[in-house]
All heavy atoms as an XYZ file, in Angstrom:
851
protein
N      86.090    101.079    104.141
C      85.726    102.353    104.733
C      85.301    102.141    106.150
O      84.668    101.161    106.505
C      84.593    102.981    103.916
C      84.989    104.243    103.221
S      83.570    105.024    102.500
C      83.568    104.103    100.908
N      85.599    103.180    106.948
C      85.205    103.153    108.376
C      84.469    104.465    108.655
O      84.534    105.407    107.868
C      86.396    103.043    109.275
C      87.103    101.724    109.142
O      86.499    100.675    109.319
N      88.355    101.738    108.765
N      83.799    104.509    109.794
C      83.109    105.716    110.251
C      83.753    106.170    111.521
O      84.258    105.393    112.326
C      81.622    105.467    110.441
N      83.715    107.481    111.807
C      84.346    108.030    112.959
C      83.571    109.194    113.554
O      83.097    110.037    112.799
C      85.748    108.500    112.588
C      86.465    109.323    113.636
C      86.763    108.729    114.880
C      86.787    110.657    113.438
C      87.428    109.480    115.886
C      87.393    111.373    114.426
C      87.733    110.848    115.669
N      83.437    109.230    114.814
C      82.837    110.365    115.543
C      83.820    110.722    116.663
O      84.166    109.907    117.452
C      81.522    110.011    116.170
O      81.142    111.080    117.067
N      84.281    111.986    116.705
C      85.209    112.408    117.708
C      84.562    112.669    119.077
O      85.256    113.029    120.027
C      85.798    113.712    117.112
C      84.658    114.268    116.343
C      83.989    113.039    115.710
N      83.250    112.511    119.161
C      82.609    112.827    120.375
C      82.201    114.278    120.446
O      82.367    115.004    119.469
N      81.655    114.665    121.567
C      81.222    116.053    121.757
C      82.425    116.934    122.138
O      83.121    116.686    123.090
C      80.193    116.149    122.917
C      79.739    117.537    123.294
C      78.987    118.182    122.110
C      78.810    117.454    124.501
N      82.690    117.904    121.197
C      83.780    118.802    121.414
C      83.217    120.262    121.476
O      83.156    120.914    120.445
C      84.883    118.701    120.338
C      85.396    117.257    120.287
C      85.999    119.655    120.565
C      86.357    116.925    119.164
N      82.700    120.652    122.649
C      82.004    121.941    122.727
C      82.962    123.147    122.900
O      82.798    123.949    123.805
C      81.115    121.733    123.956
C      81.942    120.896    124.842
C      82.707    119.945    123.898
N      83.940    123.277    122.035
C      84.875    124.369    122.143
C      84.276    125.660    121.625
O      83.882    125.752    120.415
C      86.131    123.942    121.294
C      87.270    124.959    121.428
O      87.060    126.124    121.878
O      88.344    124.631    121.040
N      84.251    126.742    122.424
C      83.691    128.003    121.937
C      84.485    128.576    120.754
O      83.960    129.481    120.029
C      83.751    128.944    123.133
C      83.898    128.076    124.308
C      84.576    126.814    123.818
N      85.680    128.144    120.545
C      86.484    128.644    119.433
C      86.480    127.714    118.270
O      87.150    127.949    117.263
C      87.963    128.863    119.905
C      88.015    129.880    121.016
O      87.440    130.950    120.962
N      88.677    129.521    122.080
N      85.737    126.571    118.382
C      85.698    125.572    117.273
C      84.345    125.628    116.646
O      83.845    126.675    116.163
N      83.633    124.484    116.726
C      82.314    124.413    116.091
C      81.303    125.358    116.716
O      80.309    125.745    116.098
C      81.730    122.948    116.222
C      82.444    121.978    115.276
C      83.037    120.845    115.832
C      82.510    122.214    113.946
C      83.685    119.961    115.020
C      83.145    121.327    113.110
C      83.730    120.208    113.639
N      81.483    125.756    117.933
C      80.522    126.634    118.620
C      80.852    128.135    118.417
O      80.264    128.956    119.064
C      80.462    126.262    120.115
C      79.671    125.080    120.417
C      79.992    123.826    119.894
C      78.538    125.152    121.226
C      79.255    122.715    120.200
C      77.794    124.075    121.487
C      78.117    122.848    121.024
N      81.784    128.425    117.597
C      82.286    129.802    117.397
C      81.214    130.762    116.855
O      81.341    132.006    117.042
C      83.540    129.880    116.576
C      83.343    129.488    115.103
C      84.673    129.507    114.341
N      84.553    128.899    113.034
C      84.693    127.564    112.775
N      84.948    126.788    113.770
N      84.620    127.123    111.570
N      80.178    130.287    116.261
C      79.117    131.186    115.756
C      77.933    131.262    116.739
O      76.971    131.945    116.388
C      78.680    130.672    114.354
C      79.767    130.710    113.358
C      80.238    129.549    112.791
C      80.388    131.875    112.968
C      81.261    129.537    111.836
C      81.421    131.883    112.029
C      81.870    130.693    111.505
O      82.893    130.735    110.606
N      78.062    130.684    117.858
C      77.023    130.753    118.830
C      77.278    131.974    119.735
O      78.420    132.473    119.767
C      76.980    129.462    119.693
C      76.698    128.220    118.959
C      75.330    128.232    118.335
O      74.376    128.731    118.911
N      75.254    127.743    117.121
N      76.299    132.375    120.513
C      76.477    133.400    121.488
C      77.653    132.931    122.405
O      77.650    131.848    122.904
C      75.240    133.607    122.280
C      75.367    134.628    123.388
O      75.861    134.226    124.437
O      75.031    135.762    123.149
N      78.681    133.775    122.609
C      79.794    133.404    123.402
C      79.483    132.950    124.851
O      80.081    132.028    125.392
C      80.765    134.631    123.426
C      80.302    135.418    122.208
C      78.882    135.130    122.027
N      78.474    133.551    125.447
C      78.098    133.173    126.805
C      77.458    131.809    126.770
O      77.720    130.965    127.630
C      77.122    134.163    127.401
C      77.753    135.468    127.681
C      76.726    136.524    128.219
C      77.390    137.846    128.396
N      76.447    138.873    128.715
N      76.622    131.550    125.790
C      76.012    130.166    125.639
C      77.064    129.142    125.415
O      77.136    128.091    126.019
C      75.005    130.145    124.509
C      74.573    128.718    124.149
C      73.658    128.048    124.907
C      75.171    128.084    123.063
C      73.305    126.730    124.617
C      74.817    126.777    122.750
C      73.942    126.085    123.516
N      78.042    129.441    124.458
C      79.047    128.460    124.113
C      79.954    128.164    125.313
O      80.254    126.987    125.593
C      79.921    128.999    123.002
N      80.282    129.180    126.095
C      81.087    128.942    127.297
C      80.336    128.148    128.324
O      80.925    127.219    128.965
C      81.586    130.271    127.839
O      82.477    130.863    126.957
N      79.104    128.531    128.556
C      78.272    127.734    129.548
C      78.093    126.272    129.124
O      78.229    125.365    129.909
C      76.940    128.449    129.678
N      77.814    126.109    127.821
C      77.656    124.710    127.311
C      78.910    123.903    127.522
O      78.910    122.766    127.954
C      77.252    124.744    125.847
C      76.836    123.376    125.328
C      75.518    122.984    125.401
C      77.775    122.563    124.730
C      75.120    121.685    124.920
C      77.377    121.288    124.249
C      76.073    120.881    124.373
N      80.065    124.490    127.186
C      81.339    123.800    127.367
C      81.562    123.476    128.816
O      81.945    122.393    129.176
C      82.528    124.693    126.831
C      83.818    123.931    127.037
C      85.001    124.791    126.622
O      85.053    125.974    126.901
N      85.972    124.217    125.930
N      81.303    124.373    129.719
C      81.497    124.162    131.173
C      80.606    123.009    131.658
O      81.079    122.129    132.322
C      81.177    125.458    132.011
C      81.313    125.208    133.450
C      82.574    125.277    134.043
C      80.230    124.889    134.229
C      82.685    125.066    135.414
C      80.344    124.642    135.572
C      81.569    124.737    136.200
N      79.371    122.978    131.231
C      78.464    121.927    131.656
C      78.856    120.613    131.077
O      78.916    119.586    131.756
C      76.981    122.283    131.260
C      76.501    123.547    132.131
C      76.058    121.111    131.430
C      75.222    124.152    131.626
N      79.180    120.538    129.759
C      79.543    119.272    129.147
C      80.784    118.748    129.718
O      80.968    117.525    129.899
C      79.694    119.525    127.654
N      81.746    119.631    130.069
C      83.080    119.180    130.591
C      83.028    118.882    132.037
O      83.495    117.877    132.513
C      84.102    120.269    130.272
C      85.521    119.932    130.700
C      86.467    121.032    130.294
C      87.856    120.764    130.745
N      88.774    121.878    130.495
N      82.459    119.770    132.864
C      82.566    119.671    134.350
C      81.362    119.083    135.059
O      81.557    118.546    136.146
C      82.864    121.063    134.882
C      84.136    121.628    134.295
O      85.189    121.039    134.501
N      84.038    122.758    133.638
N      80.203    119.203    134.492
C      79.013    118.712    135.137
C      78.615    117.322    134.557
O      78.586    116.332    135.273
C      77.817    119.702    135.024
C      76.596    119.148    135.697
C      78.213    121.072    135.663
N      78.344    117.335    133.243
C      77.932    116.056    132.615
C      79.167    115.119    132.337
O      78.985    113.912    132.258
C      77.192    116.313    131.345
N      80.293    115.714    132.235
C      81.590    114.986    132.003
C      81.520    114.116    130.771
O      81.921    113.007    130.789
C      81.978    114.176    133.210
C      82.200    115.048    134.454
C      82.672    114.309    135.617
C      82.579    115.151    136.836
N      83.750    115.587    137.481
N      81.009    114.706    129.664
C      80.890    113.992    128.378
C      81.715    114.637    127.281
O      81.686    114.139    126.153
C      79.423    113.864    127.953
C      78.691    112.959    128.869
C      78.780    115.203    127.763
N      82.428    115.716    127.604
C      83.133    116.465    126.577
C      84.540    115.807    126.249
O      85.154    115.322    127.144
C      83.360    117.928    126.993
N      84.880    115.891    125.005
C      86.244    115.528    124.569
C      86.961    116.823    124.206
O      86.331    117.868    124.026
C      86.151    114.624    123.326
C      85.430    113.322    123.549
C      86.031    112.366    124.559
O      87.167    112.560    124.939
O      85.315    111.437    124.946
N      88.252    116.724    124.089
C      89.038    117.961    123.703
C      89.242    117.942    122.230
O      89.323    116.909    121.584
C      90.352    117.946    124.452
O      91.180    116.857    124.013
C      90.233    117.879    125.941
N      89.508    119.134    121.650
C      89.849    119.194    120.207
C      91.110    118.404    119.940
O      91.252    117.725    118.902
C      90.071    120.662    119.972
C      89.271    121.405    121.009
C      89.363    120.453    122.250
N      92.079    118.396    120.866
C      93.332    117.698    120.659
C      93.051    116.157    120.595
O      93.629    115.493    119.720
C      94.280    117.997    121.813
C      94.763    119.421    121.829
C      93.781    120.404    122.477
O      92.797    119.976    123.125
O      93.988    121.602    122.262
N      92.256    115.691    121.487
C      91.961    114.235    121.472
C      91.244    113.858    120.222
O      91.574    112.826    119.565
C      91.108    113.834    122.709
C      90.809    112.366    122.719
C      91.730    111.450    123.068
C      89.552    111.906    122.401
C      91.479    110.066    123.040
C      89.238    110.561    122.364
C      90.193    109.649    122.686
N      90.225    114.625    119.800
C      89.564    114.368    118.537
C      90.487    114.282    117.363
O      90.417    113.485    116.501
N      91.432    115.252    117.324
C      92.368    115.312    116.224
C      93.349    114.189    116.276
O      93.728    113.615    115.237
N      93.798    113.750    117.478
C      94.725    112.627    117.593
C      94.042    111.336    117.084
O      94.693    110.541    116.442
C      95.145    112.468    119.045
C      96.092    113.561    119.517
C      96.296    113.554    121.054
O      95.756    112.640    121.723
O      96.991    114.467    121.519
N      92.789    111.174    117.426
C      92.052    109.997    116.991
C      91.975    109.920    115.498
O      92.187    108.893    114.853
C      90.676    109.962    117.642
S      90.690    109.633    119.394
N      91.579    111.031    114.874
C      91.462    111.140    113.423
C      92.804    110.847    112.784
O      92.907    110.116    111.787
C      90.894    112.457    113.007
C      90.615    112.645    111.512
C      89.688    111.570    111.014
C      90.078    114.052    111.249
N      93.880    111.451    113.297
C      95.226    111.239    112.744
C      95.626    109.742    112.861
O      96.143    109.158    111.921
C      96.223    112.087    113.429
N      95.310    109.110    113.979
C      95.551    107.715    114.167
C      94.877    106.906    113.128
O      95.469    106.030    112.495
C      95.137    107.300    115.567
C      95.001    105.845    115.782
C      96.107    104.995    115.902
C      93.719    105.249    115.846
C      95.951    103.638    116.068
C      93.562    103.862    116.027
C      94.650    103.052    116.121
O      94.564    101.696    116.289
N      93.584    107.190    112.922
C      92.842    106.393    111.938
C      93.353    106.628    110.491
O      93.315    105.719    109.674
C      91.382    106.802    112.002
C      90.719    106.317    113.317
S      88.968    106.667    113.281
C      88.476    105.567    111.910
N      93.878    107.775    110.219
C      94.322    108.112    108.881
C      95.696    107.448    108.524
O      95.908    107.090    107.389
C      94.413    109.605    108.688
N      96.598    107.352    109.527
C      97.967    106.988    109.163
C      98.516    105.782    109.931
O      99.594    105.286    109.522
C      98.927    108.189    109.305
C      98.531    109.326    108.451
C      99.068    108.603    110.792
N      97.928    105.274    110.901
C      98.507    104.219    111.703
C      98.455    102.894    110.918
O      97.332    102.426    110.484
C      97.831    104.022    113.084
C      98.668    103.167    113.976
O      98.784    101.950    113.746
O      99.183    103.747    114.951
N      99.595    102.214    110.721
C      99.593    100.954    109.991
C      98.699     99.840    110.648
O      98.294     98.960    109.939
C     101.050    100.520    110.010
C     101.824    101.714    110.421
C     100.921    102.595    111.140
N      98.423     99.988    111.913
C      97.598     99.002    112.576
C      96.213     98.910    111.980
O      95.531     97.917    112.102
C      97.509     99.306    114.096
N      95.782     99.974    111.297
C      94.482    100.006    110.675
C      94.453     99.720    109.196
O      93.401     99.807    108.569
C      93.768    101.334    111.008
C      93.480    101.587    112.474
C      92.801    102.925    112.662
C      92.705    100.516    113.120
N      95.617     99.376    108.650
C      95.698     99.064    107.211
C      94.743     97.874    106.942
O      94.825     96.881    107.607
C      97.105     98.659    106.816
C      98.036     99.874    106.681
O      97.505    101.025    106.839
O      99.210     99.678    106.456
N      93.866     98.030    106.037
C      92.948     96.972    105.690
C      91.720     96.895    106.556
O      90.816     96.099    106.286
N      91.691     97.675    107.633
C      90.486     97.670    108.531
C      89.341     98.336    107.780
O      89.520     99.420    107.240
C      90.765     98.356    109.836
N      88.191     97.752    107.805
C      87.051     98.301    107.120
C      85.766     97.868    107.743
O      85.717     96.833    108.454
C      87.091     97.912    105.599
O      86.083     98.660    104.908
C      86.901     96.433    105.375
N      84.737     98.629    107.487
C      83.390     98.276    108.015
C      83.197     98.451    109.534
O      82.314     97.811    110.127
N      84.029     99.348    110.130
C      83.962     99.564    111.563
C      83.403    100.955    111.892
O      83.534    101.881    111.081
C      85.307     99.333    112.241
C      85.931     98.019    111.965
C      85.189     96.909    112.661
C      85.953     95.591    112.475
N      85.241     94.482    112.821
N      82.995    101.107    113.125
C      82.498    102.406    113.662
C      83.374    102.745    114.829
O      83.482    102.008    115.771
C      81.048    102.244    114.048
C      80.545    103.292    114.976
C      80.162    103.114    116.265
C      80.300    104.689    114.704
N      79.738    104.295    116.828
C      79.826    105.252    115.857
C      80.486    105.468    113.565
C      79.525    106.620    115.988
C      80.174    106.820    113.672
C      79.673    107.347    114.843
N      84.119    103.842    114.702
C      85.032    104.310    115.764
C      84.379    105.567    116.454
O      83.905    106.436    115.779
C      86.395    104.721    115.220
C      87.165    103.554    114.709
C      86.923    103.070    113.408
C      88.124    102.961    115.452
C      87.653    101.980    112.885
C      88.862    101.890    114.968
C      88.605    101.409    113.683
O      89.365    100.376    113.202
N      84.358    105.545    117.735
C      83.859    106.681    118.503
C      84.564    106.751    119.856
O      85.390    105.893    120.212
C      82.374    106.664    118.652
C      81.894    105.570    119.571
O      82.654    104.679    119.964
O      80.669    105.562    119.883
N      84.269    107.843    120.593
C      84.851    107.966    121.889
C      83.878    107.360    122.897
O      82.738    107.792    123.054
C      85.097    109.451    122.218
O      83.903    110.176    122.005
C      86.175    110.030    121.297
N      84.298    106.280    123.513
C      83.415    105.605    124.447
C      84.218    105.079    125.575
O      85.284    104.506    125.394
C      82.726    104.452    123.791
C      81.713    103.799    124.654
C      80.419    104.324    124.765
C      82.056    102.645    125.384
C      79.520    103.733    125.684
C      81.094    102.091    126.289
C      79.836    102.589    126.357
O      78.968    102.066    127.242
N      83.807    105.280    126.832
C      82.602    106.074    127.170
C      82.806    107.568    126.949
O      83.941    108.015    127.001
C      82.407    105.759    128.688
C      83.684    105.248    129.157
C      84.491    104.686    128.026
N      81.748    108.302    126.736
C      81.854    109.745    126.453
C      82.625    110.461    127.548
O      82.386    110.235    128.748
C      80.412    110.199    126.413
C      79.621    109.009    126.066
C      80.335    107.838    126.758
N      83.507    111.347    127.150
C      84.245    112.149    128.094
C      85.429    111.488    128.752
O      86.159    112.122    129.505
N      85.710    110.262    128.387
C      86.853    109.523    129.035
C      88.051    109.486    128.191
O      89.020    108.814    128.554
C      86.405    108.144    129.433
C      85.198    108.073    130.334
C      85.473    108.732    131.666
C      84.267    108.629    132.539
N      84.138    109.618    133.537
N      88.083    110.122    127.008
C      89.208    110.236    126.096
C      89.762    108.820    125.763
O      90.938    108.587    125.822
C      90.330    111.076    126.711
C      89.813    112.357    127.355
N      89.100    113.310    126.615
C      89.912    112.864    128.609
C      88.784    114.303    127.408
N      89.248    114.076    128.628
N      88.866    107.941    125.320
C      89.207    106.621    124.824
C      88.508    106.447    123.508
O      87.342    106.658    123.345
C      88.665    105.584    125.874
C      89.252    105.696    127.207
C      88.668    104.667    128.211
O      88.015    103.732    127.799
N      88.935    104.893    129.465
N      89.282    105.890    122.569
C      88.747    105.529    121.260
C      88.279    104.122    121.267
O      89.016    103.210    121.668
C      89.806    105.723    120.181
C      89.380    105.490    118.741
C      88.305    106.534    118.353
C      90.579    105.574    117.783
N      87.041    103.871    120.870
C      86.510    102.498    120.865
C      86.124    102.118    119.451
O      85.828    102.994    118.622
C      85.265    102.433    121.783
N      86.137    100.870    119.155
C      85.703    100.391    117.812
C      84.560     99.408    117.990
O      84.506     98.649    118.928
C      86.939     99.704    117.108
C      87.442     98.498    117.857
C      86.503     99.306    115.679
N      83.587     99.564    117.059
C      82.395     98.738    117.115
C      82.133     98.206    115.723
O      82.539     98.817    114.739
C      81.164     99.558    117.594
C      81.393    100.497    118.731
N      81.404    100.050    120.023
C      81.754    101.765    118.758
C      81.611    101.043    120.810
N      81.839    102.124    120.071
N      81.390     97.148    115.641
C      80.908     96.638    114.354
C      79.928     97.609    113.813
O      79.137     98.226    114.597
C      80.353     95.267    114.467
N      79.850     97.787    112.529
C      78.832     98.655    111.933
C      77.448     97.997    112.146
O      77.304     96.785    112.202
C      79.072     98.790    110.410
N      76.443     98.842    112.224
C      75.080     98.365    112.423
C      74.595     97.543    111.242
O      75.180     97.680    110.150
C      74.118     99.559    112.635
O      73.998    100.282    111.451
N      73.573     96.784    111.459
C      73.009     96.020    110.365
C      72.563     96.954    109.225
O      72.776     96.643    108.040
C      71.791     95.166    110.848
O      72.276     94.333    111.887
C      71.231     94.331    109.809
N      71.960     98.067    109.556
C      71.528     99.010    108.534
C      72.728     99.549    107.733
O      72.662     99.681    106.554
C      70.796    100.182    109.193
C      70.187    101.152    108.216
C      69.401    102.199    108.869
O      69.798    102.686    109.960
O      68.392    102.648    108.316
N      73.804     99.869    108.426
C      74.984    100.401    107.746
C      75.592     99.341    106.790
O      76.293     99.722    105.851
C      76.002    100.901    108.755
N      75.419     98.090    107.071
C      75.976     97.035    106.239
C      75.104     96.731    105.021
O      75.534     96.010    104.108
C      76.159     95.786    107.088
C      77.229     95.950    108.187
C      77.345     94.726    109.046
O      77.384     93.573    108.553
N      77.443     94.953    110.344
N      73.921     97.312    104.990
C      73.005     97.035    103.898
C      73.412     97.822    102.634
O      73.399     99.065    102.667
C      71.561     97.420    104.367
C      70.534     97.193    103.295
O      70.604     97.805    102.229
N      69.554     96.433    103.675
N      73.729     97.098    101.567
C      74.203     97.781    100.340
C      73.188     98.736     99.742
O      73.511     99.783     99.269
C      74.585     96.738     99.324
C      75.831     95.986     99.700
S      77.303     96.985     99.834
C      77.634     97.342     98.151
N      71.895     98.400     99.850
C      70.880     99.294     99.325
C      70.803    100.559    100.058
O      70.680    101.661     99.519
N      70.985    100.456    101.423
C      70.956    101.719    102.259
C      72.240    102.507    101.963
O      72.179    103.775    101.950
C      70.932    101.292    103.759
C      69.646    100.615    104.181
C      68.459    101.571    104.298
O      68.730    102.819    104.504
O      67.316    101.157    104.227
N      73.380    101.823    101.801
C      74.599    102.516    101.458
C      74.442    103.351    100.152
O      74.813    104.510    100.066
C      75.710    101.538    101.298
C      76.189    100.905    102.594
C      77.299     99.930    102.335
O      78.021     99.914    101.357
N      77.438     98.967    103.288
N      73.899    102.720     99.130
C      73.692    103.396     97.861
C      72.766    104.591     98.007
O      73.001    105.664     97.474
C      73.180    102.429     96.781
C      72.983    103.135     95.440
C      72.685    102.186     94.349
N      73.814    101.231     94.035
C      74.934    101.549     93.451
N      75.150    102.824     93.026
N      75.884    100.674     93.213
N      71.664    104.397     98.732
C      70.689    105.517     98.880
C      71.328    106.672     99.620
O      71.135    107.830     99.233
C      69.498    104.988     99.654
N      72.132    106.382    100.671
C      72.800    107.463    101.359
C      73.817    108.186    100.480
O      73.883    109.369    100.474
C      73.506    106.895    102.620
C      74.289    107.939    103.424
C      73.373    109.067    103.938
C      75.035    107.205    104.566
N      74.578    107.425     99.711
C      75.508    108.004     98.770
C      74.785    108.940     97.820
O      75.212    110.086     97.590
C      76.248    106.906     97.990
C      77.133    107.543     96.964
C      76.841    107.818     95.661
C      78.458    108.105     97.149
N      77.882    108.418     94.995
C      78.906    108.620     95.896
C      79.322    108.188     98.229
C      80.118    109.161     95.752
C      80.536    108.737     98.068
C      80.951    109.247     96.817
N      73.676    108.481     97.227
C      72.989    109.272     96.189
C      72.372    110.553     96.843
O      72.491    111.635     96.246
C      71.934    108.436     95.503
C      72.571    107.407     94.611
C      71.561    106.397     93.987
O      70.404    106.543     94.219
O      72.054    105.538     93.234
N      71.831    110.427     98.052
C      71.276    111.581     98.737
C      72.384    112.596     99.144
O      72.167    113.790     99.091
C      70.507    111.179     99.951
C      69.163    110.542     99.691
C      68.607    109.938    100.990
C      68.170    111.530     99.107
N      73.549    112.113     99.452
C      74.645    112.952     99.844
C      75.365    113.558     98.670
O      75.846    114.677     98.704
C      75.673    112.175    100.693
O      75.045    111.579    101.817
N      75.493    112.794     97.573
C      76.258    113.256     96.396
C      75.526    114.316     95.611
O      76.140    115.243     95.118
C      76.524    112.011     95.507
N      74.256    114.236     95.482
C      73.466    115.158     94.723
C      73.681    116.604     95.070
O      74.039    117.421     94.213
C      71.983    114.799     94.796
C      71.117    115.373     93.741
C      69.717    114.851     93.747
N      69.673    113.372     93.618
C      68.929    112.608     94.461
N      68.201    113.143     95.358
N      68.947    111.341     94.300
N      73.576    116.979     96.356
C      73.728    118.418     96.680
C      75.122    118.990     96.428
O      75.317    120.153     96.274
C      73.391    118.505     98.166
C      72.673    117.254     98.521
C      73.128    116.212     97.506
N      76.155    118.118     96.418
C      77.494    118.607     96.276
C      78.043    118.383     94.847
O      79.189    118.630     94.544
C      78.503    118.007     97.313
C      78.105    118.484     98.690
C      78.520    116.552     97.206
N      77.224    117.825     93.981
C      77.552    117.651     92.540
C      78.489    116.490     92.254
O      79.181    116.499     91.277
N      78.492    115.497     93.126
C      79.291    114.302     92.793
C      78.286    113.260     92.218
O      77.232    113.034     92.748
C      79.925    113.675     94.116
C      80.628    112.399     93.834
C      80.820    114.736     94.715
N      78.728    112.689     91.083
C      77.818    111.770     90.367
C      77.602    110.461     91.130
O      78.486    110.000     91.855
N      76.422    109.906     90.978
C      76.128    108.632     91.686
C      76.939    107.473     91.212
O      77.107    106.515     91.860
C      74.626    108.439     91.398
C      74.336    109.298     90.209
C      75.288    110.427     90.244
N      77.568    107.551     90.005
C      78.373    106.515     89.494
C      79.699    106.300     90.293
O      80.318    105.292     90.091
N      80.042    107.194     91.189
C      81.263    107.079     91.907
C      81.124    106.133     93.083
O      82.106    105.726     93.666
C      81.695    108.462     92.446
C      81.861    109.494     91.360
C      83.230    110.012     91.169
N      84.184    109.703     92.207
C      85.160    110.444     92.559
N      85.288    111.661     91.954
N      86.029    110.159     93.442
N      79.949    105.766     93.436
C      79.684    104.810     94.472
C      80.168    103.414     94.115
O      79.764    102.918     93.042
C      78.246    104.709     94.913
C      77.898    103.714     95.952
C      78.093    104.024     97.262
C      77.395    102.418     95.628
C      77.847    103.095     98.275
C      77.161    101.527     96.654
C      77.346    101.851     97.977
N      81.096    102.828     94.857
C      81.616    101.540     94.455
C      81.089    100.433     95.368
O      81.349     99.246     95.131
C      83.113    101.503     94.394
C      83.755    101.683     95.769
O      83.071    101.732     96.790
O      85.003    101.790     95.769
N      80.372    100.732     96.442
C      79.772     99.782     97.292
C      80.781     99.052     98.182
O      80.383     98.118     98.871
N      81.992     99.444     98.216
C      83.009     98.817     99.096
C      82.803     99.333    100.484
O      82.610    100.546    100.720
C      84.369     99.076     98.586
N      82.970     98.466    101.465
C      82.885     98.897    102.881
C      84.120     99.658    103.199
O      85.118     99.201    103.509
C      82.643     97.689    103.791
C      81.333     97.036    103.557
O      80.637     97.311    102.615
N      80.959     96.201    104.493
């Protein structure tokens, strides 16, 4: 298993669609043009599709993928943190996450 963050995608028609439209547009403008840390929905989707189907990642596991540096439209791979590699922490996170959605704790297999 791997982890993925598409970066900050402040699209007023995406995750920010339930915010005040003026706030969402201003936030997108600042993130994109002033702070220069925004990614595009297209780039985030391309990265996710790459991770899902590219044969180059067959068998890749235990990695953290994100957009780095922020706003530069580059996918970077990092080793998982020491905490993320801890099996006890993995099990605790699974159990805390599974309970509210009704997935049994027995489904956790502990594989990275």
